[in-house]
Backbone as CSV, one residue per row, in Angstrom:
resi,resn,N_x,N_y,N_z,CA_x,CA_y,CA_z,C_x,C_y,C_z
1,MET,10.498,-23.034,-19.201,9.362,-22.357,-18.542,9.532,-22.470,-17.028
2,THR,9.531,-21.321,-16.350,9.737,-21.343,-14.906,8.525,-21.917,-14.179
3,SER,8.806,-22.573,-13.077,7.712,-23.074,-12.235,7.446,-22.143,-11.061
4,ARG,8.186,-21.034,-11.002,8.002,-20.100,-9.896,6.689,-19.347,-10.052
5,PRO,6.003,-19.055,-8.942,4.787,-18.236,-9.012,5.139,-16.792,-9.335
6,LEU,4.160,-16.044,-9.823,4.362,-14.650,-10.217,3.610,-13.726,-9.265
7,ALA,4.295,-12.684,-8.807,3.678,-11.665,-7.959,3.833,-10.301,-8.616
8,VAL,2.840,-9.444,-8.408,2.854,-8.069,-8.904,2.857,-7.139,-7.690
9,VAL,3.767,-6.159,-7.694,3.851,-5.209,-6.576,3.888,-3.792,-7.133
10,THR,2.971,-2.940,-6.688,2.983,-1.535,-7.097,3.656,-0.688,-6.025
11,GLY,4.170,0.456,-6.465,4.902,1.316,-5.537,6.149,0.638,-5.017
12,ALA,6.847,-0.077,-5.901,7.917,-0.989,-5.474,9.319,-0.400,-5.541
13,SER,9.448,0.893,-5.819,10.786,1.457,-5.976,11.488,1.712,-4.654
14,SER,10.708,1.839,-3.569,11.307,2.136,-2.262,10.297,1.815,-1.169
15,GLY,10.733,1.985,0.076,9.824,1.881,1.213,9.180,0.524,1.379
16,ILE,7.937,0.529,1.833,7.219,-0.716,2.088,7.072,-1.527,0.803
17,GLY,6.822,-0.859,-0.314,6.647,-1.568,-1.575,7.875,-2.351,-1.983
18,PHE,9.043,-1.723,-1.879,10.273,-2.447,-2.200,10.468,-3.633,-1.266
19,GLU,10.213,-3.420,0.014,10.411,-4.502,0.981,9.395,-5.634,0.771
20,LEU,8.184,-5.305,0.356,7.227,-6.357,-0.002,7.747,-7.157,-1.194
21,ALA,8.250,-6.440,-2.207,8.801,-7.134,-3.376,9.954,-8.037,-2.972
22,ARG,10.787,-7.565,-2.048,11.912,-8.397,-1.595,11.409,-9.634,-0.843
23,GLN,10.332,-9.488,-0.087,9.756,-10.663,0.583,9.324,-11.707,-0.451
24,PHE,8.633,-11.250,-1.489,8.225,-12.190,-2.539,9.443,-12.838,-3.191
25,ALA,10.456,-12.036,-3.502,11.636,-12.561,-4.185,12.365,-13.601,-3.336
26,THR,12.527,-13.306,-2.051,13.258,-14.248,-1.196,12.473,-15.528,-0.950
27,HIS,11.171,-15.472,-1.197,10.353,-16.682,-1.059,10.054,-17.323,-2.409
28,GLY,10.845,-16.973,-3.428,10.801,-17.710,-4.683,9.758,-17.277,-5.683
29,PHE,9.282,-16.040,-5.597,8.340,-15.522,-6.588,9.093,-14.732,-7.660
30,ASP,8.760,-14.936,-8.922,9.128,-13.975,-9.945,8.253,-12.740,-9.763
31,LEU,8.709,-11.622,-10.325,8.046,-10.344,-10.023,7.777,-9.502,-11.260
32,VAL,6.651,-8.813,-11.237,6.432,-7.621,-12.053,6.286,-6.475,-11.060
33,VAL,7.211,-5.525,-11.108,7.192,-4.415,-10.161,6.888,-3.123,-10.895
34,ASN,6.186,-2.242,-10.212,5.764,-0.986,-10.819,6.038,0.187,-9.898
35,ALA,6.395,1.307,-10.491,6.419,2.612,-9.831,6.470,3.632,-10.947
36,GLU,6.269,4.908,-10.587,6.305,5.929,-11.634,7.639,6.658,-11.673
37,ASP,8.525,6.379,-10.714,9.780,7.122,-10.650,10.953,6.307,-11.185
38,ALA,12.040,7.015,-11.468,13.216,6.400,-12.090,13.969,5.467,-11.152
39,GLU,13.651,5.522,-9.856,14.307,4.617,-8.898,13.931,3.157,-9.146
40,LEU,12.894,2.917,-9.927,12.401,1.550,-10.111,13.448,0.638,-10.734
41,ALA,14.205,1.136,-11.690,15.187,0.285,-12.381,16.238,-0.245,-11.404
42,ALA,16.730,0.628,-10.529,17.726,0.200,-9.548,17.117,-0.784,-8.545
43,ALA,15.870,-0.534,-8.171,15.192,-1.459,-7.248,15.052,-2.834,-7.884
44,ALA,14.693,-2.873,-9.165,14.552,-4.157,-9.857,15.881,-4.900,-9.919
45,ASP,16.951,-4.169,-10.145,18.276,-4.804,-10.165,18.610,-5.431,-8.809
46,ARG,18.270,-4.736,-7.743,18.533,-5.284,-6.399,17.703,-6.543,-6.161
47,LEU,16.479,-6.543,-6.646,15.608,-7.713,-6.455,16.106,-8.918,-7.249
48,ARG,16.709,-8.666,-8.400,17.203,-9.770,-9.231,18.343,-10.527,-8.556
49,THR,18.998,-9.905,-7.591,20.079,-10.607,-6.889,19.552,-11.781,-6.065
50,GLU,18.237,-11.852,-5.884,17.631,-12.979,-5.175,17.469,-14.203,-6.084
51,GLY,17.847,-14.049,-7.368,17.807,-15.187,-8.277,16.463,-15.435,-8.925
52,VAL,15.613,-14.400,-8.980,14.303,-14.541,-9.608,14.211,-13.577,-10.782
53,ASP,13.229,-13.815,-11.658,12.998,-12.918,-12.789,12.205,-11.708,-12.319
54,VAL,12.635,-10.532,-12.735,11.966,-9.288,-12.337,11.751,-8.424,-13.571
55,ALA,10.494,-8.116,-13.855,10.151,-7.172,-14.920,9.729,-5.863,-14.285
56,ALA,10.345,-4.768,-14.717,10.028,-3.445,-14.180,9.147,-2.695,-15.171
57,VAL,8.005,-2.222,-14.702,7.056,-1.493,-15.547,6.869,-0.107,-14.951
58,GLN,7.505,0.887,-15.567,7.439,2.255,-15.046,6.244,2.968,-15.663
59,THR,5.163,3.063,-14.909,3.979,3.790,-15.359,3.418,4.599,-14.202
60,ASP,2.685,5.638,-14.524,2.034,6.483,-13.518,0.609,5.981,-13.336
61,LEU,0.353,5.336,-12.219,-0.952,4.730,-11.982,-2.046,5.762,-11.719
62,ARG,-1.687,7.018,-11.597,-2.709,8.049,-11.434,-3.501,8.266,-12.721
63,THR,-3.012,7.710,-13.814,-3.702,7.820,-15.097,-4.283,6.460,-15.480
64,ARG,-5.370,6.484,-16.245,-5.960,5.229,-16.722,-4.983,4.488,-17.629
65,ASP,-4.242,5.235,-18.453,-3.245,4.591,-19.322,-2.178,3.885,-18.498
66,GLY,-1.806,4.477,-17.363,-0.807,3.847,-16.510,-1.292,2.543,-15.921
67,VAL,-2.534,2.538,-15.463,-3.135,1.318,-14.914,-3.228,0.245,-15.995
68,GLU,-3.763,0.628,-17.150,-3.944,-0.347,-18.223,-2.602,-0.819,-18.778
69,GLY,-1.597,0.055,-18.752,-0.266,-0.335,-19.201,0.348,-1.393,-18.307
70,LEU,0.177,-1.228,-16.997,0.695,-2.238,-16.073,-0.034,-3.563,-16.261
71,TYR,-1.350,-3.501,-16.331,-2.126,-4.740,-16.497,-1.761,-5.441,-17.799
72,ALA,-1.579,-4.678,-18.872,-1.202,-5.263,-20.156,0.176,-5.919,-20.085
73,ALA,1.103,-5.278,-19.375,2.447,-5.846,-19.247,2.414,-7.168,-18.482
74,VAL,1.559,-7.236,-17.458,1.419,-8.487,-16.712,0.773,-9.552,-17.591
75,ALA,-0.284,-9.169,-18.318,-0.961,-10.124,-19.201,-0.019,-10.660,-20.271
76,ALA,0.901,-9.801,-20.726,1.822,-10.197,-21.791,2.788,-11.297,-21.357
77,THR,2.947,-11.483,-20.052,3.806,-12.583,-19.587,3.160,-13.938,-19.866
78,GLY,1.844,-13.946,-20.041,1.134,-15.198,-20.266,1.062,-16.091,-19.043
79,ARG,1.343,-15.506,-17.886,1.401,-16.288,-16.648,0.301,-15.849,-15.680
80,PRO,-0.270,-16.781,-14.931,-1.253,-16.388,-13.916,-0.576,-15.638,-12.778
81,VAL,-1.286,-14.678,-12.215,-0.761,-13.910,-11.084,-1.140,-14.627,-9.794
82,ALA,-0.139,-15.100,-9.080,-0.397,-15.794,-7.817,-0.717,-14.818,-6.699
83,ALA,-0.097,-13.630,-6.746,-0.304,-12.638,-5.689,-0.111,-11.242,-6.261
84,VAL,-0.912,-10.310,-5.783,-0.743,-8.915,-6.159,-0.761,-8.071,-4.892
85,ALA,0.220,-7.178,-4.787,0.289,-6.253,-3.653,0.011,-4.852,-4.176
86,LEU,-1.180,-4.342,-3.876,-1.590,-3.006,-4.312,-1.126,-2.018,-3.246
87,ASN,0.087,-1.559,-3.425,0.779,-0.808,-2.381,0.972,0.669,-2.721
88,ALA,0.946,1.029,-3.995,1.251,2.411,-4.387,0.303,3.391,-3.706
89,GLY,0.880,4.445,-3.174,0.071,5.452,-2.500,0.879,6.708,-2.258
90,VAL,0.167,7.803,-2.032,0.817,9.087,-1.798,0.006,9.844,-0.753
91,GLY,0.665,10.749,-0.039,-0.020,11.561,0.962,0.332,13.026,0.794
92,LYS,-0.370,13.859,1.542,-0.117,15.294,1.513,-0.584,15.895,2.819
93,GLY,0.342,16.522,3.546,-0.035,17.206,4.763,-0.475,18.628,4.479
94,GLY,-1.053,19.264,5.487,-1.435,20.659,5.369,-2.930,20.870,5.488
95,SER,-3.301,22.115,5.490,-4.700,22.521,5.640,-5.508,22.187,4.389
96,PHE,-6.679,21.619,4.585,-7.560,21.308,3.462,-7.904,22.569,2.679
97,VAL,-8.118,23.666,3.367,-8.487,24.918,2.705,-7.344,25.453,1.847
98,GLU,-6.106,25.254,2.316,-4.957,25.853,1.639,-4.281,24.933,0.631
99,ASN,-4.384,23.623,0.794,-3.701,22.715,-0.124,-4.210,22.871,-1.553
100,PRO,-3.318,22.821,-2.535,-3.753,22.864,-3.936,-4.645,21.660,-4.260
101,ILE,-5.707,21.920,-4.992,-6.626,20.835,-5.328,-5.925,19.743,-6.137
102,GLU,-4.939,20.133,-6.940,-4.244,19.144,-7.763,-3.503,18.124,-6.899
103,ASP,-2.920,18.583,-5.797,-2.181,17.670,-4.915,-3.119,16.640,-4.298
104,GLU,-4.273,17.095,-3.842,-5.196,16.166,-3.195,-5.922,15.296,-4.218
105,GLN,-6.124,15.823,-5.421,-6.696,14.986,-6.477,-5.752,13.835,-6.824
106,SER,-4.442,14.093,-6.743,-3.466,13.026,-6.993,-3.600,11.902,-5.971
107,ILE,-3.890,12.259,-4.722,-4.113,11.245,-3.696,-5.306,10.381,-4.077
108,ILE,-6.387,11.018,-4.487,-7.583,10.274,-4.870,-7.313,9.408,-6.094
109,ASP,-6.608,9.975,-7.085,-6.335,9.239,-8.318,-5.487,7.993,-8.070
110,LEU,-4.513,8.096,-7.176,-3.618,6.957,-6.933,-4.159,6.031,-5.850
111,ASN,-4.457,6.586,-4.686,-4.829,5.742,-3.549,-6.186,5.077,-3.731
112,ILE,-7.103,5.777,-4.375,-8.467,5.254,-4.531,-8.695,4.694,-5.934
113,THR,-8.624,5.569,-6.947,-9.032,5.147,-8.285,-8.133,4.052,-8.844
114,ALA,-6.823,4.239,-8.775,-5.907,3.221,-9.309,-6.017,1.920,-8.528
115,THR,-6.133,2.020,-7.217,-6.266,0.819,-6.396,-7.535,0.062,-6.777
116,TYR,-8.633,0.800,-6.941,-9.893,0.176,-7.342,-9.771,-0.486,-8.713
117,ARG,-9.236,0.225,-9.685,-9.176,-0.315,-11.044,-8.284,-1.551,-11.116
118,LEU,-7.134,-1.498,-10.462,-6.242,-2.662,-10.475,-6.871,-3.842,-9.747
119,ALA,-7.538,-3.569,-8.639,-8.215,-4.653,-7.922,-9.269,-5.293,-8.809
120,LYS,-10.046,-4.479,-9.504,-11.078,-5.011,-10.389,-10.473,-5.947,-11.434
121,LEU,-9.374,-5.534,-12.043,-8.752,-6.322,-13.105,-8.146,-7.616,-12.575
122,PHE,-7.343,-7.506,-11.523,-6.636,-8.691,-11.039,-7.556,-9.640,-10.275
123,VAL,-8.473,-9.087,-9.496,-9.359,-9.958,-8.712,-10.302,-10.734,-9.627
124,ARG,-10.785,-10.104,-10.676,-11.628,-10.836,-11.633,-10.883,-12.049,-12.193
125,ASP,-9.634,-11.838,-12.579,-8.840,-12.949,-13.136,-8.646,-14.054,-12.102
126,MET,-8.329,-13.658,-10.885,-8.098,-14.646,-9.831,-9.370,-15.420,-9.509
127,ALA,-10.497,-14.714,-9.422,-11.756,-15.378,-9.108,-12.142,-16.369,-10.207
128,ALA,-11.896,-16.000,-11.471,-12.202,-16.899,-12.579,-11.331,-18.155,-12.512
129,ARG,-10.119,-17.993,-12.006,-9.184,-19.123,-11.904,-9.388,-19.921,-10.621
130,GLY,-10.005,-19.278,-9.625,-10.260,-19.957,-8.367,-9.077,-19.984,-7.419
131,GLU,-8.130,-19.063,-7.606,-6.991,-18.978,-6.680,-6.282,-17.637,-6.843
132,GLY,-5.635,-17.218,-5.772,-4.874,-15.987,-5.798,-4.884,-15.303,-4.443
133,LYS,-3.924,-14.390,-4.260,-3.805,-13.654,-3.006,-3.648,-12.171,-3.319
134,VAL,-4.410,-11.337,-2.607,-4.401,-9.899,-2.831,-4.046,-9.197,-1.525
135,LEU,-3.073,-8.295,-1.597,-2.686,-7.489,-0.438,-2.952,-6.023,-0.756
136,PHE,-3.761,-5.375,0.069,-3.963,-3.933,-0.017,-3.133,-3.279,1.082
137,THR,-2.287,-2.322,0.727,-1.614,-1.541,1.758,-2.545,-0.422,2.194
138,SER,-3.133,-0.601,3.360,-3.987,0.396,3.978,-3.131,1.149,4.994
139,SER,-3.656,1.429,6.153,-2.926,2.173,7.176,-3.787,2.226,8.423
140,ILE,-3.145,2.401,9.577,-3.976,2.662,10.757,-4.630,4.041,10.647
141,ALA,-4.153,4.854,9.682,-4.835,6.126,9.397,-6.265,5.900,8.945
142,SER,-6.551,4.709,8.425,-7.915,4.409,7.971,-8.901,4.343,9.121
143,THR,-8.397,4.244,10.346,-9.267,4.063,11.509,-9.564,5.369,12.234
144,MET,-9.128,6.507,11.664,-9.332,7.783,12.357,-9.474,8.921,11.357
145,PRO,-10.255,9.960,11.709,-10.243,11.160,10.888,-8.842,11.770,10.915
146,GLY,-8.467,12.474,9.839,-7.094,12.969,9.743,-6.981,14.457,9.489
147,PRO,-7.289,15.298,10.464,-7.076,16.730,10.251,-5.642,17.013,9.815
148,PHE,-5.484,17.873,8.832,-4.212,18.226,8.207,-3.618,17.079,7.377
149,GLN,-4.379,16.006,7.235,-4.110,14.946,6.264,-5.478,14.396,5.825
150,ALA,-6.429,15.277,5.685,-7.831,14.878,5.581,-8.091,13.933,4.413
151,VAL,-7.550,14.252,3.253,-7.838,13.439,2.064,-7.066,12.126,2.114
152,TYR,-5.843,12.151,2.637,-5.074,10.914,2.755,-5.780,9.912,3.666
153,ASN,-6.156,10.335,4.867,-6.827,9.404,5.779,-8.125,8.891,5.172
154,ALA,-8.864,9.782,4.521,-10.107,9.366,3.879,-9.842,8.326,2.795
155,SER,-8.744,8.513,2.054,-8.417,7.547,0.993,-8.095,6.178,1.573
156,LYS,-7.434,6.163,2.710,-7.095,4.875,3.324,-8.324,4.222,3.949
157,SER,-9.297,5.023,4.383,-10.566,4.446,4.842,-11.265,3.731,3.691
158,PHE,-11.192,4.291,2.485,-11.742,3.626,1.304,-11.036,2.293,1.071
159,VAL,-9.711,2.318,1.090,-8.937,1.092,0.836,-9.268,0.027,1.870
160,GLN,-9.336,0.431,3.132,-9.613,-0.538,4.199,-11.005,-1.149,4.040
161,SER,-11.993,-0.318,3.761,-13.359,-0.812,3.594,-13.452,-1.746,2.396
162,LEU,-12.815,-1.371,1.284,-12.833,-2.220,0.095,-12.189,-3.573,0.380
163,ALA,-11.038,-3.549,1.028,-10.333,-4.797,1.311,-11.156,-5.731,2.195
164,GLU,-11.759,-5.166,3.246,-12.531,-6.017,4.155,-13.795,-6.547,3.483
165,ALA,-14.405,-5.744,2.623,-15.588,-6.211,1.903,-15.236,-7.347,0.941
166,LEU,-14.131,-7.182,0.216,-13.739,-8.213,-0.743,-13.313,-9.500,-0.037
167,ALA,-12.705,-9.366,1.131,-12.329,-10.569,1.883,-13.556,-11.419,2.191
168,THR,-14.662,-10.748,2.492,-15.905,-11.475,2.763,-16.532,-12.009,1.479
169,GLU,-16.607,-11.173,0.443,-17.202,-11.606,-0.823,-16.502,-12.830,-1.409
170,LEU,-15.197,-12.861,-1.262,-14.400,-13.891,-1.937,-14.064,-15.068,-1.039
171,ARG,-14.714,-15.144,0.113,-14.354,-16.120,1.143,-14.261,-17.552,0.610
172,ASP,-15.171,-17.945,-0.249,-15.221,-19.344,-0.696,-14.790,-19.517,-2.142
173,THR,-14.000,-18.579,-2.653,-13.615,-18.637,-4.065,-12.208,-19.172,-4.300
174,GLY,-11.420,-19.303,-3.236,-10.010,-19.636,-3.409,-9.122,-18.411,-3.475
175,VAL,-9.728,-17.214,-3.459,-8.980,-15.958,-3.470,-9.035,-15.352,-2.069
176,THR,-7.882,-15.004,-1.515,-7.842,-14.361,-0.198,-7.448,-12.896,-0.359
177,VAL,-7.973,-12.065,0.525,-7.691,-10.632,0.508,-7.215,-10.216,1.890
178,THR,-6.076,-9.554,1.932,-5.460,-9.143,3.191,-5.208,-7.643,3.181
179,SER,-5.574,-6.974,4.252,-5.283,-5.558,4.418,-4.081,-5.388,5.341
180,LEU,-3.067,-4.714,4.833,-1.860,-4.404,5.612,-2.014,-3.004,6.179
181,MET,-1.952,-2.900,7.520,-2.220,-1.633,8.203,-0.992,-1.196,9.010
182,PRO,-0.046,-0.527,8.357,1.093,0.008,9.110,0.743,1.319,9.791
183,GLY,1.580,1.681,10.761,1.548,3.020,11.327,2.628,3.845,10.662
184,PRO,3.089,4.927,11.307,4.178,5.719,10.728,5.403,4.836,10.466
185,THR,5.891,4.871,9.243,6.969,3.985,8.813,8.073,4.814,8.176
186,ASP,9.303,4.390,8.348,10.478,5.152,7.916,10.660,5.039,6.401
187,THR,9.899,5.838,5.660,9.951,5.849,4.201,10.023,7.293,3.724
188,GLU,9.967,7.485,2.398,9.999,8.831,1.819,8.644,9.542,1.933
189,PHE,7.666,8.864,2.499,6.301,9.391,2.561,6.249,10.773,3.206
190,PHE,6.947,10.950,4.314,6.829,12.187,5.090,7.500,13.361,4.378
191,ASP,8.602,13.083,3.675,9.265,14.119,2.894,8.401,14.508,1.696
192,ARG,7.928,13.509,0.965,7.121,13.785,-0.221,5.784,14.451,0.129
193,GLY,5.268,14.168,1.315,3.980,14.716,1.721,4.057,16.006,2.503
194,ASP,5.252,16.636,2.550,5.424,17.914,3.266,5.029,17.796,4.734
195,LEU,5.471,16.723,5.372,5.110,16.476,6.766,6.310,16.528,7.713
196,LEU,7.461,16.946,7.217,8.655,16.901,8.054,8.639,17.921,9.191
197,ASP,7.803,18.953,9.088,7.747,19.954,10.155,6.642,19.663,11.166
198,THR,6.144,18.431,11.168,5.076,18.049,12.099,5.597,17.073,13.145
199,LYS,4.860,16.978,14.255,5.211,15.982,15.263,5.161,14.576,14.665
200,LEU,4.206,14.355,13.786,4.094,13.061,13.127,5.330,12.770,12.288
201,GLY,5.776,13.772,11.537,6.946,13.582,10.681,8.234,13.393,11.455
202,GLN,8.327,13.982,12.656,9.550,13.900,13.450,9.495,12.795,14.512
203,GLY,8.356,12.127,14.622,8.180,11.124,15.660,8.787,9.776,15.299
204,PRO,8.665,8.794,16.203,9.220,7.460,15.945,8.506,6.784,14.780
205,LYS,9.293,5.987,14.048,8.744,5.316,12.878,9.209,3.864,12.841
206,ASP,8.372,3.033,12.242,8.675,1.609,12.142,9.578,1.320,10.948
207,ASP,10.213,0.164,10.978,11.102,-0.298,9.926,10.259,-0.872,8.784
208,PRO,10.402,-0.355,7.554,9.581,-0.880,6.461,9.812,-2.361,6.195
209,ALA,11.009,-2.860,6.484,11.278,-4.291,6.297,10.445,-5.128,7.264
210,GLN,10.307,-4.648,8.512,9.479,-5.358,9.492,8.013,-5.329,9.091
211,VAL,7.553,-4.169,8.637,6.163,-4.033,8.193,5.880,-4.993,7.038
212,ALA,6.786,-5.026,6.065,6.591,-5.880,4.895,6.616,-7.357,5.262
213,GLU,7.515,-7.727,6.150,7.593,-9.138,6.562,6.292,-9.580,7.228
214,GLN,5.764,-8.739,8.122,4.512,-9.094,8.793,3.347,-9.108,7.801
215,GLY,3.373,-8.192,6.837,2.339,-8.184,5.819,2.400,-9.412,4.934
216,PHE,3.593,-9.802,4.534,3.756,-10.983,3.682,3.293,-12.240,4.409
217,GLU,3.666,-12.354,5.665,3.262,-13.538,6.438,1.742,-13.611,6.562
218,ALA,1.098,-12.467,6.791,-0.363,-12.446,6.888,-1.001,-12.805,5.554
219,LEU,-0.422,-12.305,4.469,-0.940,-12.615,3.133,-0.854,-14.112,2.857
220,MET,0.286,-14.699,3.139,0.468,-16.125,2.877,-0.452,-16.981,3.753
221,ALA,-0.757,-16.471,4.952,-1.638,-17.199,5.868,-3.114,-16.980,5.551
222,GLY,-3.400,-16.068,4.610,-4.787,-15.795,4.238,-5.560,-14.996,5.257
223,LYS,-4.854,-14.214,6.091,-5.541,-13.400,7.094,-6.225,-12.204,6.439
224,ASP,-7.343,-11.775,7.037,-8.081,-10.642,6.483,-7.325,-9.329,6.652
225,LYS,-6.656,-9.154,7.777,-5.925,-7.903,8.000,-4.857,-8.101,9.048
226,VAL,-3.870,-7.203,9.008,-2.795,-7.248,9.991,-2.336,-5.821,10.278
227,VAL,-2.276,-5.469,11.555,-1.632,-4.229,11.972,-0.146,-4.549,12.097
228,ALA,0.657,-3.915,11.256,2.066,-4.301,11.146,2.979,-3.235,11.720
229,GLY,4.114,-3.684,12.227,5.107,-2.774,12.769,5.383,-3.058,14.230
230,SER,5.673,-2.011,14.977,6.102,-2.121,16.365,4.918,-2.361,17.296
231,LEU,5.256,-2.684,18.539,4.224,-2.837,19.560,3.481,-1.520,19.792
232,MET,4.192,-0.405,19.622,3.548,0.904,19.795,2.446,1.097,18.747
233,THR,2.730,0.706,17.521,1.733,0.826,16.452,0.534,-0.066,16.731
234,LYS,0.806,-1.282,17.180,-0.282,-2.221,17.474,-1.139,-1.697,18.635
235,ALA,-0.490,-1.063,19.619,-1.233,-0.508,20.747,-2.100,0.669,20.300
236,GLN,-1.562,1.493,19.388,-2.349,2.620,18.896,-3.573,2.123,18.132
237,ALA,-3.388,1.085,17.326,-4.512,0.542,16.572,-5.579,-0.015,17.517
238,ALA,-5.134,-0.661,18.584,-6.082,-1.201,19.555,-6.860,-0.071,20.231
239,ALA,-6.162,1.007,20.559,-6.835,2.151,21.172,-7.832,2.785,20.205
240,ASN,-7.451,2.852,18.932,-8.340,3.466,17.940,-9.655,2.704,17.790
241,SER,-9.610,1.410,18.123,-10.824,0.601,17.962,-11.889,0.926,19.013
242,VAL,-11.491,1.625,20.077,-12.457,1.933,21.144,-12.648,3.430,21.378
243,LEU,-11.689,4.265,20.958,-11.815,5.705,21.181,-12.846,6.313,20.241
244,PRO,-13.603,7.305,20.705,-14.539,7.993,19.817,-13.796,8.806,18.757
245,ASP,-14.425,8.971,17.613,-13.787,9.676,16.510,-13.377,11.096,16.884
246,ARG,-14.169,11.757,17.706,-13.854,13.135,18.090,-12.492,13.231,18.764
247,LEU,-12.204,12.277,19.662,-10.915,12.286,20.355,-9.778,11.906,19.410
248,LYS,-10.018,10.926,18.548,-8.982,10.532,17.588,-8.667,11.691,16.644
249,SER,-9.689,12.418,16.240,-9.498,13.543,15.332,-8.673,14.649,16.000
250,ALA,-8.977,14.940,17.249,-8.241,15.981,17.970,-6.785,15.591,18.164
251,ALA,-6.548,14.329,18.487,-5.175,13.851,18.679,-4.396,13.899,17.377
252,HIS,-5.031,13.531,16.282,-4.359,13.559,14.979,-3.992,14.993,14.597
253,ALA,-4.883,15.919,14.893,-4.624,17.323,14.560,-3.367,17.826,15.262
254,LYS,-3.185,17.450,16.507,-2.003,17.896,17.253,-0.720,17.349,16.645
255,MET,-0.794,16.119,16.097,0.394,15.472,15.543,0.710,15.949,14.124
256,ALA,-0.333,16.275,13.347,-0.129,16.542,11.913,-0.203,18.030,11.539
257,GLU,-0.515,18.894,12.492,-0.617,20.321,12.157,0.732,20.863,11.690
258,PRO,0.767,21.577,10.586,2.042,22.144,10.110,2.708,22.988,11.184
259,GLY,4.022,22.787,11.358,4.776,23.526,12.357,4.740,22.940,13.739
260,SER,4.003,21.860,13.930,3.850,21.286,15.283,5.138,20.674,15.805
261,ALA,6.083,20.349,14.934,7.350,19.764,15.393,8.157,20.752,16.197
262,GLY,7.944,22.042,15.953,8.709,23.074,16.652,8.161,23.388,18.005
């Protein structure tokens, strides 16, 4: 029977999620990793080179069956979850009027509903046990309206509010909750979200390994939130804390409007 702690990471096939999983692995955690794409198996193999046990659970968290399937797979290990990183998320650029409703519903299903349901399941278990660490991958997008990414930014505002509320609710339970707030990061997000023709998609991006390392350190330290990435990202987050929403919204529109890269 291993004495290593167990961590669960969603959206772990690439990007920030994979790098978070690697942080856990290099610090001696066994892993249950999840994603809905076929890249997950190769990611799990790479994580196993760190000398830890890795179980890969390929489910689509946009469905209730996917959420319950992941939770059941974790429960089947018979091991307490020391840490969970609720990282899976998706975005979509473009006009709210023109975007297909199905695309934006997927954002709500994954970023909001799945995150909520998984948090409910894992946090209840941790609170009953009196220990555990929860990481929500939010975004500095949560701090501003997002024209041409309206539903994505709104979804991250939900995640950020939930994380900060739970951090307060659980203050004296032995369970800590940390919100990870990256800025634009060099992942598949911009390609998958049809954002490559925008100033945002073509602009500077942070290293997902750096973001994950700062997020992991904040999680282990029990911090409520961390703006992760470069100094530029941290400066933008600081500015967002004082700028009026009207100005933040106008600035976001210039960066995210389709065709703005040209």
